[in-house]
N, CA, C and O of each residue as an XYZ file, in Angstrom:
300
protein
N       7.337    -35.383    -76.415
C       7.804    -35.790    -75.104
C       8.956    -34.909    -74.671
O       9.771    -34.507    -75.503
N       9.040    -34.606    -73.407
C      10.140    -33.787    -72.924
C      11.452    -34.569    -72.911
O      11.472    -35.797    -72.822
N      12.529    -33.822    -73.003
C      13.858    -34.416    -72.964
C      14.120    -35.009    -71.594
O      13.873    -34.366    -70.573
N      14.619    -36.233    -71.570
C      14.991    -36.887    -70.314
C      16.438    -37.346    -70.445
O      16.744    -38.172    -71.304
N      17.327    -36.830    -69.614
C      18.726    -37.234    -69.722
C      18.912    -38.716    -69.407
O      18.143    -39.303    -68.644
N      19.938    -39.305    -70.002
C      20.247    -40.699    -69.726
C      21.466    -40.761    -68.810
O      22.301    -39.856    -68.810
N      21.559    -41.823    -68.040
C      22.653    -41.979    -67.087
C      23.834    -42.641    -67.789
O      23.754    -43.782    -68.245
N      24.933    -41.890    -67.863
C      26.173    -42.396    -68.453
C      27.220    -42.425    -67.354
O      27.507    -41.404    -66.729
N      27.787    -43.598    -67.124
C      28.837    -43.753    -66.113
C      30.116    -44.166    -66.825
O      30.306    -45.335    -67.161
N      30.990    -43.191    -67.051
C      32.224    -43.444    -67.795
C      33.224    -44.273    -66.990
O      34.082    -44.938    -67.571
N      33.125    -44.243    -65.689
C      34.023    -45.053    -64.862
C      33.607    -46.524    -64.880
O      34.455    -47.407    -65.006
N      32.311    -46.787    -64.755
C      31.807    -48.163    -64.768
C      31.581    -48.666    -66.197
O      31.269    -49.837    -66.412
N      31.745    -47.756    -67.174
C      31.513    -48.067    -68.592
C      30.101    -48.592    -68.830
O      29.908    -49.670    -69.392
N      29.107    -47.799    -68.385
C      27.707    -48.166    -68.598
C      26.893    -46.965    -69.074
O      27.200    -45.815    -68.762
N      25.858    -47.267    -69.831
C      24.820    -46.296    -70.175
C      23.519    -46.944    -69.751
O      23.184    -48.029    -70.226
N      22.787    -46.301    -68.872
C      21.537    -46.857    -68.338
C      21.747    -48.302    -67.880
O      20.898    -49.164    -68.109
N      22.873    -48.553    -67.238
C      23.258    -49.860    -66.696
C      23.626    -50.900    -67.754
O      23.858    -52.059    -67.412
N      23.685    -50.517    -69.021
C      24.124    -51.426    -70.079
C      25.647    -51.356    -70.125
O      26.202    -50.273    -70.304
N      26.334    -52.488    -69.967
C      27.798    -52.486    -69.932
C      28.439    -52.353    -71.319
O      27.891    -52.800    -72.328
N      29.609    -51.728    -71.329
C      30.396    -51.539    -72.546
C      31.802    -52.066    -72.318
O      32.307    -52.016    -71.197
N      32.442    -52.573    -73.371
C      33.779    -53.142    -73.201
C      34.888    -52.102    -73.064
O      35.955    -52.383    -72.519
N      34.614    -50.877    -73.575
C      35.644    -49.843    -73.530
C      35.006    -48.459    -73.648
O      33.844    -48.317    -74.028
N      35.797    -47.456    -73.311
C      35.302    -46.074    -73.306
C      34.960    -45.584    -74.707
O      33.989    -44.847    -74.880
N      35.735    -45.977    -75.701
C      35.472    -45.534    -77.068
C      34.098    -45.995    -77.554
O      33.353    -45.211    -78.141
N      33.766    -47.243    -77.315
C      32.457    -47.761    -77.729
C      31.341    -47.073    -76.956
O      30.301    -46.745    -77.527
N      31.549    -46.855    -75.667
C      30.551    -46.147    -74.857
C      30.307    -44.754    -75.427
O      29.157    -44.350    -75.599
N      31.374    -44.018    -75.721
C      31.218    -42.650    -76.225
C      30.594    -42.626    -77.612
O      29.775    -41.753    -77.902
N      30.967    -43.572    -78.480
C      30.346    -43.643    -79.811
C      28.856    -43.929    -79.705
O      28.050    -43.336    -80.423
N      28.496    -44.829    -78.817
C      27.087    -45.169    -78.612
C      26.332    -43.993    -78.017
O      25.223    -43.681    -78.451
N      26.923    -43.338    -77.026
C      26.278    -42.172    -76.397
C      26.046    -41.072    -77.425
O      25.012    -40.406    -77.405
N      27.002    -40.884    -78.315
C      26.873    -39.878    -79.364
C      25.715    -40.219    -80.303
O      24.917    -39.352    -80.661
N      25.635    -41.484    -80.695
C      24.552    -41.921    -81.587
C      23.196    -41.754    -80.906
O      22.237    -41.295    -81.527
N      23.122    -42.120    -79.651
C      21.863    -41.997    -78.910
C      21.478    -40.530    -78.777
O      20.325    -40.162    -79.005
N      22.447    -39.692    -78.407
C      22.175    -38.261    -78.246
C      21.654    -37.637    -79.524
O      20.700    -36.859    -79.488
N      22.265    -37.966    -80.653
C      21.817    -37.432    -81.943
C      20.376    -37.842    -82.226
O      19.568    -37.035    -82.684
N      20.067    -39.097    -81.949
C      18.715    -39.599    -82.199
C      17.699    -39.022    -81.221
O      16.522    -38.895    -81.559
N      18.131    -38.676    -80.027
C      17.209    -38.090    -79.049
C      16.709    -36.733    -79.522
O      15.589    -36.339    -79.194
N      17.531    -36.007    -80.295
C      17.082    -34.732    -80.853
C      15.959    -34.935    -81.848
O      15.191    -34.012    -82.121
N      15.858    -36.137    -82.391
C      14.808    -36.484    -83.352
C      13.605    -37.145    -82.677
O      12.665    -37.571    -83.348
N      13.644    -37.228    -81.335
C      12.510    -37.785    -80.612
C      12.695    -39.199    -80.091
O      11.786    -39.742    -79.463
N      13.857    -39.816    -80.335
C      14.122    -41.167    -79.847
C      14.147    -41.176    -78.322
O      14.820    -40.352    -77.703
N      13.415    -42.103    -77.723
C      13.393    -42.281    -76.273
C      14.167    -43.555    -75.963
O      13.643    -44.653    -76.153
N      15.410    -43.429    -75.487
C      16.225    -44.627    -75.275
C      15.675    -45.556    -74.195
O      15.169    -45.121    -73.161
N      15.796    -46.839    -74.478
C      15.467    -47.888    -73.520
C      16.726    -48.728    -73.355
O      17.667    -48.613    -74.140
N      16.736    -49.547    -72.357
C      17.882    -50.441    -72.151
C      18.109    -51.308    -73.395
O      19.246    -51.461    -73.842
N      17.055    -51.865    -73.945
C      17.168    -52.715    -75.133
C      17.676    -51.921    -76.332
O      18.494    -52.416    -77.107
N      17.199    -50.708    -76.482
C      17.668    -49.867    -77.581
C      19.152    -49.575    -77.476
O      19.854    -49.566    -78.487
N      19.636    -49.338    -76.274
C      21.057    -49.095    -76.061
C      21.860    -50.351    -76.386
O      22.932    -50.265    -76.986
N      21.354    -51.503    -76.000
C      22.035    -52.769    -76.317
C      22.148    -52.960    -77.831
O      23.190    -53.391    -78.325
N      21.094    -52.646    -78.560
C      21.095    -52.800    -80.015
C      22.116    -51.857    -80.646
O      22.890    -52.276    -81.508
N      22.129    -50.604    -80.234
C      23.076    -49.638    -80.796
C      24.512    -50.012    -80.418
O      25.418    -49.898    -81.243
N      24.721    -50.455    -79.178
C      26.056    -50.907    -78.747
C      26.527    -52.055    -79.629
O      27.662    -52.058    -80.106
N      25.648    -53.027    -79.840
C      26.022    -54.195    -80.638
C      26.348    -53.813    -82.081
O      27.232    -54.408    -82.696
N      25.639    -52.827    -82.619
C      25.953    -52.346    -83.968
C      27.326    -51.672    -83.970
O      28.135    -51.924    -84.863
N      27.593    -50.820    -82.981
C      28.894    -50.138    -82.894
C      30.042    -51.137    -82.745
O      31.151    -50.888    -83.217
N      29.774    -52.259    -82.092
C      30.802    -53.289    -81.898
C      30.926    -54.242    -83.092
O      31.823    -55.085    -83.124
N      30.025    -54.107    -84.073
C      30.060    -54.991    -85.231
C      29.426    -56.343    -84.971
O      29.606    -57.273    -85.757
N      28.684    -56.465    -83.873
C      28.026    -57.737    -83.555
C      26.762    -57.954    -84.387
O      26.335    -59.089    -84.598
N      26.172    -56.857    -84.857
C      25.020    -56.952    -85.752
C      25.288    -56.050    -86.949
O      26.010    -55.059    -86.845
N      24.710    -56.398    -88.064
C      24.897    -55.633    -89.301
C      23.944    -54.439    -89.348
O      23.039    -54.304    -88.524
N      24.181    -53.574    -90.346
C      23.269    -52.454    -90.531
C      21.866    -52.963    -90.867
O      20.870    -52.392    -90.424
N      21.798    -54.031    -91.643
C      20.493    -54.608    -91.996
C      19.765    -55.082    -90.741
O      18.556    -54.891    -90.616
N      20.494    -55.699    -89.811
C      19.886    -56.151    -88.561
C      19.456    -54.960    -87.701
O      18.409    -55.000    -87.054
N      20.271    -53.901    -87.700
C      19.915    -52.681    -86.967
C      18.636    -52.079    -87.536
O      17.728    -51.702    -86.794
N      18.579    -51.995    -88.856
C      17.386    -51.449    -89.515
C      16.157    -52.310    -89.235
O      15.069    -51.783    -89.004
N      16.327    -53.624    -89.255
C      15.207    -54.529    -88.973
C      14.722    -54.346    -87.538
O      13.518    -54.349    -87.282
N      15.657    -54.186    -86.605
C      15.279    -53.967    -85.206
C      14.507    -52.657    -85.059
O      13.544    -52.577    -84.297
N      14.937    -51.638    -85.792
C      14.232    -50.351    -85.738
C      12.837    -50.482    -86.350
O      11.864    -49.956    -85.809
N      12.749    -51.176    -87.466
C      11.455    -51.362    -88.124
C      10.480    -52.135    -87.244
O       9.288    -51.831    -87.202
N      11.005    -53.140    -86.539
C      10.176    -53.958    -85.649
C       9.951    -53.304    -84.296
O       9.212    -53.817    -83.456
N      10.606    -52.153    -84.099
C      10.554    -51.424    -82.823
C      11.036    -52.298    -81.662
O      10.521    -52.215    -80.547
N      12.036    -53.137    -81.949
C      12.604    -54.026    -80.935
C      13.218    -53.249    -79.788
O      13.326    -53.760    -78.673
N      13.622    -52.011    -80.056
C      14.235    -51.166    -79.036
C      13.256    -50.772    -77.929
O      13.680    -50.336    -76.858
N      11.971    -50.920    -78.172
C      10.979    -50.553    -77.165
C      10.798    -51.624    -76.101
O      10.208    -51.356    -75.053
N      11.289    -52.819    -76.347
C      11.078    -53.948    -75.439
C      11.978    -53.865    -74.234
O      11.930    -54.737    -73.367
């Protein structure tokens, strides 16, 4: 699949309209998404929410891995 840029709004603190509590979390999440996009990851709103929640400590690594295994990010 061809590369498709994602919309990051540092002023509104959103990535693809997913809200973030602060700039640091937004940038950490954007970095993680960007790295994975080089491996073929196609970000979805749900996928961004999952990665954001992991960066914020709201879900564990085990939960992140389970979401990836179940392809929950595609929903």
